[in-house]
C-alpha positions in Angstrom: -119.9 -8.0 44.5 -117.3 -10.9 43.1 -116.4 -8.6 40.3 -115.4 -5.7 42.8 -113.2 -8.0 45.2 -111.5 -9.0 41.9 -111.0 -5.5 41.0 -109.6 -4.5 44.3 -106.9 -7.4 44.1 -106.1 -6.5 40.8 -105.4 -3.2 41.8 -103.5 -4.0 44.8 -101.7 -6.4 42.6 -100.9 -3.6 40.0 -99.7 -1.2 42.8 -97.3 -4.0 44.4 -95.7 -4.7 41.0 -95.5 -1.0 40.4 -93.7 -0.7 43.6 -91.4 -3.6 42.8 -90.6 -2.3 39.3 -89.6 0.8 40.9 -87.7 -0.7 43.7 -85.8 -2.5 40.8 -85.1 0.5 38.8 -83.4 2.2 42.0 -81.4 -0.6 42.5 -80.4 -0.5 39.0 -79.6 3.1 39.2 -77.7 2.5 42.1 -75.5 0.0 40.5 -75.1 2.3 37.7 -73.9 5.1 39.9 -71.4 2.7 41.9 -70.2 1.5 38.6 -69.6 5.0 37.1 -67.8 6.0 40.2 -65.6 2.9 39.9 -64.8 3.6 36.5 -64.2 7.3 37.2 -61.6 6.1 39.9 -59.9 3.8 37.5 -59.7 6.4 35.1 -58.5 9.0 37.3 -55.8 6.3 38.5 -54.9 5.6 34.9 -54.6 9.3 34.3 -52.2 9.5 37.2 -50.0 6.7 36.1 -49.7 8.5 32.6 -48.5 11.6 34.2 -46.5 10.0 36.5 -44.5 8.2 33.4 -44.5 11.2 31.4 -42.6 13.0 34.5 -40.5 10.1 34.8 -39.5 10.5 31.2 -39.0 14.1 31.4 -36.6 13.5 34.5 -34.6 10.9 32.4 -34.5 13.0 29.3 -32.6 16.0 31.2 -29.1 14.5 31.2 -29.7 13.2 27.9 -30.4 16.4 26.4 -27.6 18.0 28.3 -25.2 15.5 26.8 -26.6 15.9 23.4 -26.2 19.6 23.7 -22.8 19.7 24.9 -21.8 17.1 22.2 -23.2 19.3 19.5 -21.2 22.2 20.8 -18.1 20.0 21.0 -18.5 18.9 17.5 -19.3 22.2 16.1 -15.3 22.9 15.8 -13.8 21.3 12.8 -10.9 19.9 15.0 -13.1 18.1 17.4 -15.4 17.0 14.7 -12.1 15.2 12.7 -10.8 14.0 16.1 -14.3 12.3 16.4 -14.3 10.9 13.0 -10.8 9.2 13.5 -11.8 8.1 17.0 -14.8 6.3 15.4 -12.7 5.1 12.5 -10.4 3.5 14.7 -13.1 1.9 17.1 -14.7 0.4 13.7 -11.3 -0.8 12.2 -10.6 -2.5 15.6 -14.2 -4.3 16.0 -13.4 -5.4 12.1 -10.1 -6.7 12.9 -11.4 -8.6 16.0 -14.1 -10.1 14.1 -11.6 -11.2 11.3 -9.4 -12.6 13.7 -12.2 -14.6 15.6 -13.4 -15.8 12.1 -9.8 -16.9 11.0 -8.9 -18.8 14.5 -12.7 -20.3 14.6 -12.0 -22.0 11.4 -10.1 -25.2 10.8 -6.4 -24.9 11.8 -5.2 -26.3 8.7 -6.8 -23.3 6.8 -5.0 -20.5 8.7 -3.8 -19.0 5.0 -7.1 -16.8 5.9 -5.2 -15.3 8.9 -1.8 -15.0 7.1 -3.8 -13.0 4.1 -5.2 -10.7 6.7 -2.0 -10.1 8.3 -0.5 -9.3 5.1 -3.3 -6.7 4.3 -3.2 -5.2 7.6 1.0 -4.7 7.1 0.3 -3.1 3.7 -2.6 -0.9 5.0 -0.3 0.7 7.6 2.5 1.3 5.4 3.0 4.8 4.4 
């Protein structure tokens, strides 16, 4: 009789343990599903942000493309291209001249012969 009582207790413990394991599995499944839902929402939000950023970039590129197109049409004529090159050359020369003057005046005042040399170069460059 003692053996049969022990057997019943073992069966009951086994079934209780099995139920506990099943309950743990269900909780783990529920946690996994909740985690998957959260990951899906995060992924969806990331995709929305990417789409929004792409749309903003497209909107910003519209005027840039328009200016590029108008500029390419303008520079298609030889006269406009020549005018553009002259304007670019003038700006570059002005920037070089300003840098040279700054460099000359930033040096020791006793060494102003550099400025005099630059002025002579500028004079002879402008003589026809």
